[in-house]
N, C-alpha and C positions, 0 to 999 in steps of 0.2 A: 359353336361360333368360331370362325376362322379369323386370324389376324392378317394384316396387310402383307407381312413378309411371307406367310404361308401361301397367300393368294398369288404373290409374285413367283414363288417357287413352282406352283402348278402351271401358271401361264408360261414360264420359261421352259419347262420340260415339254410343253406341247408345241413350241415353236421349232419348226424344222427347216433347214435350208431348202430352197426350191431349186428344181433342176432347170435352170435357164441361164441366160447370158450374164446376169448381174450377180456379183458376190453379195449384194445387199438384199437380194430377194429371199423371202421366207414365206412359210405357209403354216396354217393351223387346220388340222382335221377337226371340224366342229363336233362331230359325234364323239370322237375320242376325248376332246376337251370336256364335253358334257359328262361323259362317264367318269373321268378323273375328278371333276368337281363333285359329282354325286357321291363318289367313294370317299372323298376327303373333306367335304365341306357342305354347307347348306346353300351353295351358289348354283345358278343356272344361267345358260346363255340366252339372251333375248334380242330379237330384232336384227340378227346378223344376216347380211347378204353374202351368199357363197355360191360357188359353182361346183356342182357334183359333191357337195358336202365339205368343200375346202375353201377357206378364206385365204386369199393371196395378197401379199404385201404390194404396195405401190409407192411410187415417188410422188409426194404431195405437191400440189400446185396452190396458187393463191386462193382458190375457192375454198380451201380447207383452213384458211387463216382464222376465221372466227372460232372454229372448234379447237384447233391446236393452241391458240392463244390462251385458252383456259388452263392448259397444262404447264405453261412455262412461267418462270419467275425472273429470268434474266434475258437481256437482249441477245447475248451470245447463243443461248439455247434455241431461240427462234431462228436466228441466222443459220445455225447448224442444221436444223430440221429441213430448211428450204435450200440447202447448199447443193443438192443433187448428189450428195455423198452418203445417202441412207435411204431406206424405205420404211414405211409404217403400216401398221394395222390398227384400226380403231374398233373396239368391242364394247358391248354393254353386258353386264351381269346383274342379276337380281338375287336376293336372298329370300328363301321361304321360312326364315327364322327357325332353323333347326327342325323343319318339318311341321311346325305348328300352324303354318298358313297353308291350307289345302285349297287348291284352285278347283272351283266347281262351275258347272254349267247346268242350269235348271235344277239345282239341288243335288246333282250327281258329281262325284269327283271325276276330273278328267284324267285318264291314264297318262303316265309319264311320257310314253312315246308319242301319244297323240298331242299332248301339251307341247312337247319339244317341236313337233312339226308345225303347230299353230304359231309358234314364235320365231320361226326360221324362214328366211327368204332364200330358198334353194333354186337357183336359176335353171337347173336341169329339169326339175319336175315342178316348176313354179305354177301355183294355182292361186289366184287372188283370193278365192274363198277360204283357203286354208290359212292365210296370214291374217290373224285376228288383231286388228289395230286397236279395237276397243279394249280387249283383254290386255294388250301390251301397255296401253295408257294407264289402266288400273294398276298393273303390277309395279310400274316404275314410279308411280306417284304415291302409292300407299306402302310399299315395301322398301327396305334398304336396297339401293341400286348403285352400281359402280360403273363409271366410264373409264375405259382403259386405253391408253396410248402406248403402243409398243413400237420402239424404234430400233432398227438394226443399223449399227454404225461401226466404223473403224476407229479405234483409239490408238493413235501413233505411240504414245508413251508405253502402252502395254503391248503394242504390236499384235493386237487381237481384234477380232470382230466381237461385239457384245450386243446384247439386247438391253435396252433401257426401258423399264416398265414404269410408267407414271399412272397414278390412280387418282381419280376424283370421285366424290360420292355425294349423294343427296342428303337432305336433313335427316331423313329416317335412318340412314346408315350411320350418321354422326351420333345419333341417340343410341342406336343399337351397339355400336362399337364402344361407346363411352367417350365423352369429350376429351379426356386426357390422352387416351391411346390414339385417337384419330389425329389430334393435334401434333403429337410426336411423329407419327407416320407421315403427315403432310410436310413437316419441316425437313424430313430426311428423304423425301420422295426422289429427288434428283441423285442423291448419293447412293441409292440402292440400285445396282445394276447386276446383271447376270451374264456370265460368259457364255458364248455360243458353244454348244457341243456339236462340232462337225462330225458327220459320219464318214 
């Protein structure tokens, strides 16, 4: 079982500066993230929309208010996210409970690569039949799942760009992590940030 700090470390190292005009732009190679998660945890990516296997950050607008509001606890945090001075990526991960939950179809285990493709909306090779909404609904309602908000912003006091990684989780994750560990992590969610490693 992975703790929330380890999860943030994995997410942070998979965030890479994007090559375009904005200093706030970043991206995540979803296959590399999935491989990193598989090697170091029991987590997997689910329901992510990407282009050519890459999730790209974006500047949020008011249509994202209901989702982003779940992650903030202070007025200043919400104002900052919508200031136009940062970009975000929103992800969902689920846990297979250290491999004890095997995903099956008609009694047969679904191979990992096939499962990954069923849970990913890749716009280059998008095929509606491959995106299994029924399976996604089952996984995020019965297994521990985590909603992730990653923000890249400039912090004047540090004179640095940083990634701020906020994590929300469902009831199954709360039970899986243990109530005390999860409560501490939630209280410290805003305090834990990771510095951008520019190449």
